[in-house]
N, C-alpha and C positions, 0 to 999 in steps of 0.2 A: 680180219678185223684188227684194227690198231687200237691200243688202249689210249685213252686221253692222256695228254701230257700232265705231269704233276704240276700243280700250281706253284709257281715260284714264290718264295717269301717276300712279303712287302715290307720294306724298311721305311719307317716313319719316325718322326720325333715322338718322344715319350710324353705322356701326360703325367705331370708331376704328382697330381692328386690320386690318380688311379694306378699308375704303373710302378711308382717308387715303393709302394707298400708291398708289392709282390716280387720285386727284383731281388735276387740272391747274389750278393757281392762275393766274389771268390776270396779265399784267404789272403792272397797277395794284395787285393784291393783294400781289404780291411787293414792290413799292416801299413799300406801306403797312407791311408787316411789317418790312422792313429799316429803315424810318424809326423805328419803335419800338425795334428792336434797337440802332440807332446812337445813339439818345438814351440808352438804358440804359448802353451802353458808355461814353459820355462822362460820364455821371453817376457810374458806379462807379469810373472811373479819374480822377476829379477830383483826388484827392490827388497822383497822378503828374503831372498837368498843372500843378498849383500848384508842385510841386517843380521841374519843368523850367523854368517861368517864373521862379521865384525864383533858382535857381542860375545861370540864364543871364544875369540882370541885376544880381546883387548886386555882384560885383567881377570883376576879371580872373582872379583865382585860382579863384573858384568857377566861372567860365565854362570854365576849363581842366579842372577836375574834371568838369564837365558833358560836355565833349567826350570826355574819357577814358572816361566811363561808356559812351558809344556806340561808342568805338573798341576799348577793351581789355575793358571789363566792370566790373561793380560788384556787391558783395554776393554774390560767387561765381557770378554769372550772366554769361555771355559777352555781349559788346557786340552781337552779331548778334541775340540774343533781345530786348535793349532796343530795337534798331532795329525789330524786328517788332512790338513793342508800340506803338512810335511810329507805325509804318505803319498799324496797326489804328486808332489814334486819328485819323490823317489821313483814312483811309477814312470813319470814323464822322462826322467833321466835314463832309467834302465831301458825302457822301451826304445827311446830315441837312439841310445848307444848301440843296442843290439840290432835294430833295424838299419842303422848306419853301417855297421859291420857287414850286414847282409848285402847292402848295396855295393859296398867296396868289393866284397867277394865276387859278386856278379860282374862288376866292371873289370876286375883283374883277370878273372878266369873266363870271361865271355860266356858265363853260364846262364844263358837266357833260353829257357825252355819252360813249357807249361808244367811239367812234372817237378822241375827244380824250384820253380816259383811257388808252387803249392807246398812242397815239403819244407822249403826254407821259411816260408811264411808261418806254417804251423809250428816249426821249431822256434821262431822268433816269439810268437804269441805264448807258447808254453814256457819257454825259458824266462821271458820277461815277467810272466805271472808268478812263477815259482820264486824268482829272486825277490820280487816285490813282496810276496807273502812272507818270505824269510826275514827280510829287513823290517817289514811291518810288525812282525811278531816281536822282534827286538825293540822296536820303537815303543810298542805298547807294553813292554815288560813281561812278555810271556816266557821268555828265557833270558 
């Protein structure tokens, strides 16, 4: 007696409402998506970055207004919210930089394997988070 053949998997398009909630993205996929999001954040907040750079370097008076924006607030927005925007920019830059180094390392060394992708993605996520937490602690005056 022969055993019946194992049914081959059926590949189909995914249902966005049903399948996406149960799909587990690998760490490399998470880093890739966050790399794009961080680049978009930096691009969209470029006017804020230019304002911060300009007011911090123009004069002592503009630097004091720059510090006041983060301590007291500006334009009716409390200083804590300005610090949160700055923290978001810090995360975007740090993550984008480390993920970019990861991509450069893979390109130069031809290190394209499932194991390296997972380990380097976890390293990118952990390092980016730790550096962001350290810089966020400095931003909020914890040390």
